[in-house]
C-alpha positions in Angstrom: -2.6 3.9 -10.8 -5.9 1.5 -10.8 -6.9 -1.9 -9.5 -8.5 -3.4 -12.6 -12.0 -5.4 -11.5 -11.8 -8.3 -13.7 -7.9 -9.4 -12.5 -7.1 -13.0 -13.5 -6.5 -15.5 -10.2 -2.9 -16.0 -11.6 -0.3 -13.7 -13.8 -1.1 -14.0 -17.3 2.3 -13.3 -18.3 4.0 -16.1 -15.6 1.1 -18.1 -14.3 2.2 -17.8 -10.8 0.2 -16.5 -7.8 1.0 -12.9 -7.5 0.3 -10.5 -4.3 -1.3 -7.2 -6.0 -1.4 -6.2 -9.8 -2.1 -2.3 -9.8 -3.2 -0.8 -13.6 -1.4 2.3 -15.0 -2.3 4.9 -17.5 0.5 7.4 -17.3 3.9 7.5 -16.6 5.4 5.2 -14.0 9.0 4.6 -12.8 10.3 0.5 -11.8 13.2 -0.9 -10.0 14.5 -4.0 -11.3 16.3 -4.8 -7.7 14.6 -7.3 -5.4 13.0 -5.7 -2.1 11.8 -6.9 1.2 8.0 -7.4 -0.1 8.1 -8.1 -4.1 11.3 -10.1 -5.7 9.1 -9.9 -9.2 6.9 -7.9 -11.2 5.3 -8.8 -14.2 4.0 -6.4 -17.2 1.1 -6.8 -19.3 0.0 -4.6 -21.6 -4.0 -4.7 -22.0 -6.8 -2.4 -23.6 -9.8 -1.0 -21.6 -12.4 0.9 -23.5 -13.7 4.4 -22.3 -15.6 6.8 -22.9 -13.1 8.4 -25.4 -12.6 5.1 -26.8 -10.0 2.1 -26.4 -7.1 3.5 -24.2 -3.9 1.6 -23.6 -2.7 0.5 -19.6 -0.4 -1.6 -18.1 -1.4 -3.7 -15.5 1.6 -4.8 -13.4 1.9 -8.2 -11.4 3.6 -8.1 -8.2 4.7 -11.6 -7.2 6.0 -11.8 -3.5 9.7 -14.0 -3.3 7.1 -17.5 -2.6 5.2 -16.8 -5.2 7.9 -16.1 -7.3 
């Protein structure tokens, strides 16, 4: 998991502000239950350029209850 350097100000999926963003290259698990901290997570597939060429990633935009 990494944090993208070029993260936008608002979520590119829903347009709302978000609390944090994380970028994932490997396996991941998603719980579809609301938690104390987050009400929604938006998923945005992206392509990043690495030394090995273009690679697929998924950015997770974590929205608090107030932001959702």
